[in-house]
C-alpha atoms as one frame of an Amber mdcrd trajectory, in Angstrom:
protein
  25.597 -21.687 -40.716  24.237 -21.267 -37.183  23.578 -17.595 -37.853  21.574
 -18.455 -40.978  19.439 -20.909 -39.000  18.777 -18.366 -36.261  17.830 -15.762
 -38.874  15.436 -18.181 -40.578  13.774 -19.102 -37.282  13.459 -15.442 -36.289
  11.912 -14.423 -39.628   9.466 -17.345 -39.487   8.416 -16.431 -35.957   7.876
 -12.760 -36.794   5.857 -13.601 -39.904   3.696 -16.089 -38.015   3.105 -13.613
 -35.197   2.222 -10.530 -37.194   0.748 -11.734 -40.481  -2.594 -13.364 -41.018
  -3.945 -15.502 -43.814  -6.085 -14.173 -46.658  -9.307 -15.479 -45.123 -12.000
 -13.273 -43.616 -11.105 -11.117 -40.647 -12.028 -12.405 -37.169 -12.730  -9.930
 -34.354 -13.884 -10.026 -30.768 -17.519  -8.993 -30.349 -18.917  -7.732 -27.078
 -20.962  -4.976 -25.549 -20.025  -5.064 -21.899 -17.241  -6.174 -19.618 -16.400
  -9.705 -20.806 -15.220  -9.995 -24.424 -14.733 -13.662 -25.248 -16.927 -14.056
 -28.354 -15.276 -14.226 -31.782 -17.097 -13.318 -34.997 -16.081 -13.501 -38.645
 -16.484 -10.147 -40.345 -18.679  -9.979 -43.434 -19.133  -7.670 -46.379 -17.134
  -4.476 -46.271 -16.117  -4.870 -42.616 -12.343  -4.798 -42.995 -11.298  -3.820
 -39.456 -11.836  -4.628 -35.798 -12.746  -1.886 -33.363 -12.424  -1.535 -29.606
 -14.249   1.432 -28.087 -13.644   2.217 -24.409 -16.369   4.161 -22.663 -16.314
   5.100 -18.975 -18.576   2.225 -17.928 -18.155  -0.359 -20.712 -16.184  -1.535
 -23.727 -17.549  -2.320 -27.170 -15.720  -4.646 -29.577 -16.921  -5.606 -33.046
 -16.198  -5.799 -36.760 -16.084  -2.376 -38.425 -15.323  -0.567 -41.660 -11.854
   0.939 -41.531 -13.081   4.002 -43.402 -15.494   4.638 -40.475 -12.704   4.617
 -37.887 -12.926   8.267 -37.001 -14.232  10.245 -34.048 -17.090  11.929 -35.922
 -18.604   8.681 -37.209 -18.334   6.963 -33.818 -19.860   9.975 -32.002 -22.870
   9.798 -34.347 -23.290   6.055 -33.743 -23.026   5.981 -29.924 -24.719   8.338
 -27.451 -21.768   8.489 -25.007 -19.358  11.215 -26.151 -16.529  10.366 -23.730
 -14.631   7.484 -25.358 -11.352   6.225 -26.775 -11.117   3.825 -29.694  -8.700
   1.607 -31.567  -9.154   0.222 -35.079  -6.915  -2.526 -36.427  -6.859  -4.924
 -39.352  -5.544  -8.302 -38.166  -7.344 -11.218 -36.532  -8.487 -10.696 -32.933
  -6.586  -7.430 -32.600  -9.367  -5.713 -30.630  -8.670  -7.643 -27.455  -7.846
  -6.408 -23.983  -4.515  -4.710 -23.167  -3.581  -7.675 -20.943  -3.567 -10.012
 -23.958  -1.647  -7.505 -26.086   0.903  -7.137 -23.290   1.413 -10.884 -23.143
   2.155 -10.952 -26.891   4.789  -8.257 -26.395   6.333 -10.196 -23.505   6.378
 -13.350 -25.650   8.112 -11.499 -28.498  10.738  -9.993 -26.189  11.379 -13.390
 -24.580  11.846 -14.963 -27.998  14.289 -12.254 -29.088  16.279 -12.658 -25.860
  16.482 -16.407 -26.499  17.795 -15.762 -30.025  20.408 -13.340 -28.694  21.448
 -15.930 -26.132  21.773 -18.549 -28.906  24.001 -16.208 -30.905  26.442 -15.848
 -27.987  27.165 -19.606 -27.905
């Protein structure tokens, strides 16, 4: 019985952490160093993008079909960049935030393992 409860809690946590509702996608939007503004994507914008240039980062809503090097090179003058496209709410945030989500997930899994030992 205890194992079933732990399994149910674990599944609920994972679903809540990694799935989003069917509403419109929300992404960070910025063109500089500080990216704290959220926007709701409209139309055919079905992805969030984070583009890292040498001197700045750009975050915004984007079309997933345009998530390729050629399209981005034609849109921005700086040719030295890295980018990430993703399709869940606020996924184009800084690596520090992403790292904290990973730490939270690992801590939760360690707590579940600890519960199973008792």
